[in-house]
N, C-alpha and C positions, 0 to 999 in steps of 0.2 A: 504494499499499500504506499502510495506517495504521501508527502507531507500535507498537501492541499486535501486530499480525501480524508485523511485522518482528522483534520481540524473540522472538516464538514460533518463527518460521523459524530464527532463530539458534540458539536452544536445540535444535530439532529436528535441526539440522546438526551439533551437537556430537559429536566422535567419543567413543566409549565408552572406559571405563578399560581395558577388555580389549584393544581395538584398539590403543590407545596403548601398552600394556605389551608388545604384540607387537613393537614397534619397540625395545625394550629400554630404554624410559623408566622412571625411578624415580617414586614417588608424587608427589614435589615437582614434578617436570617435568610429569607428567600433570595435576595440579591447575593449574599455570600455564597450560598449553594450553587446558584446559576453561573456565577463567575468562575467556578472551578471547571466549567465545561467550555470556556471561551479562550481560544488562542488568538491574540490580537495581531493583525498584520503589523509588521514594523514599518515605521515611516521611512527609515533608512536601513538597508541591509547592512549588517555588522561586518560582513567580509564579502569581497568580490571574488574570493577563491571558490573555483568550482567544488561542489561536493559530490563525493561518490556514495555517500550514504544519506538515507531520507531523514535519519535523525538529525544530521548535521544541517540539512535543509530546514527542517523543522524549527530547530533552535536559532538558526541564522535568520529566517524569514518571518518568524512569529515570536511574539512575546508569550512564553508559556509559564511564566512564573506563577500564575493563579492556577494553572491546570492540575487537577488531581484525578487519577484514575484509579480508584480503589485505594490502595496503600502507596501508589506510585505518585509522587509529587515531582513535577518537572521543574528544572532549574531555568534561569533567564539566560544563562550563558554556559558554556562548557568550562569545566575545571580540569586542568591537565594533571593527571596523577600518574604514578609510575606504571600502573596496570592498564591505563586507557584514559579516555575522556569521560569525566563524570557529567551526565546531563539530566539525572533525576535522582531522587532518594526513594527508598522503600523504607518507611519509618526513618530510622537513622542511618540505614546502610546505603552505600553507594551504588547506583546503577550505572555501569560503564559501557561505553562503546569502545572495544578493544581494538588493537591495531589490525588484527586479522578480520575485523568486521563483525564479529559475534558480539552479543550483549550478554552481560553477566552481572551479578550482584556480589559486591565485596564489603566485608565487614567494616563498620565505621571505626571500631577500636584497633583494627589491624588492616590498613588500607591494601596490603598485598594479599590478604587472605580471602581466597575465593569461597563464597558461601554457596551459591547456586548459578547455574547456567540459565539464561532467560530466553535467548533466541538465537537462531543460525545466523541472523543478519538484522539490520536495522529495519528493513522493510517488513520482515516477518514479525518483529517485535511490535511494530504498529499494527500489523494484521491481528496479532493475538490480543493486543489491548482493545482493538475494535470489537473483537469477539467478546472479550470481557464486559466491555460497556453494554453490549446487547444483553448478555446474562444479568448484569447488574439492573438494567433497565426493566427486566421481566423477573425480578427477584422472587416473586410469589411463585411463578412457575418452576423456578429452579431450587426452592427450598429443599434441603435435605439431599440434594443431588451434587454435592461437592465434586466427587470424583468425575462425574460425567461432565460438568462445567469446565473443570480443570483440564481434563482430556481435550475438550473442543478447543481450548485456547492453546494448549501445548502443540496440537497438530498444526495450528496456524503459525505457531512459532517455529516449527520445524520438526517436530516429533517428540517422542516419549522422553528423551533426554531432558527435556524443559518442564516436565510434568510437576516437580517439586515446587517450582516458583509459582505456578498457577494454582496449585494446592493452597499455597499461602495466600494468594490474592482471593481465592474463592472461599476461603474459610468462613466468611461472614454468612454463608449459606446454611451453615449448621446451627446458627442462632435460633 
């Protein structure tokens, strides 16, 4: 999935003001939730360098600092670490685009300590997050089906190797 399609999928998945108001949320709370679905186009692109990875294009072309997909919170810009470029956090841990193009989760306490593999490449990571957004949007239909939802996301990410990361994201379905 390319960056523009991912941004569109997020926006399409945003819950309406009416549906959020049905939960008893006030206008400020509704605005805060809806903001997490919006990646704003940048006025000026941060880099003129051509990107080989869709995550690089996403961060370069859009302000994603408010975007949250489950436990994944995107950054406004890349942070260069020894193991790769951090573009998001999963709770306190770093989600990195590695030099080989794969996406992985590294421990916050030990930046070189791999926790979980996330996706075969950045495009598949966006594919998997788009699948997750669909699961999250239809939470009632997926309740109690963590394994099935995680498998759906892992397949989009590139295969079973990524299942543990998506189990972590889909754990909210057990509640």
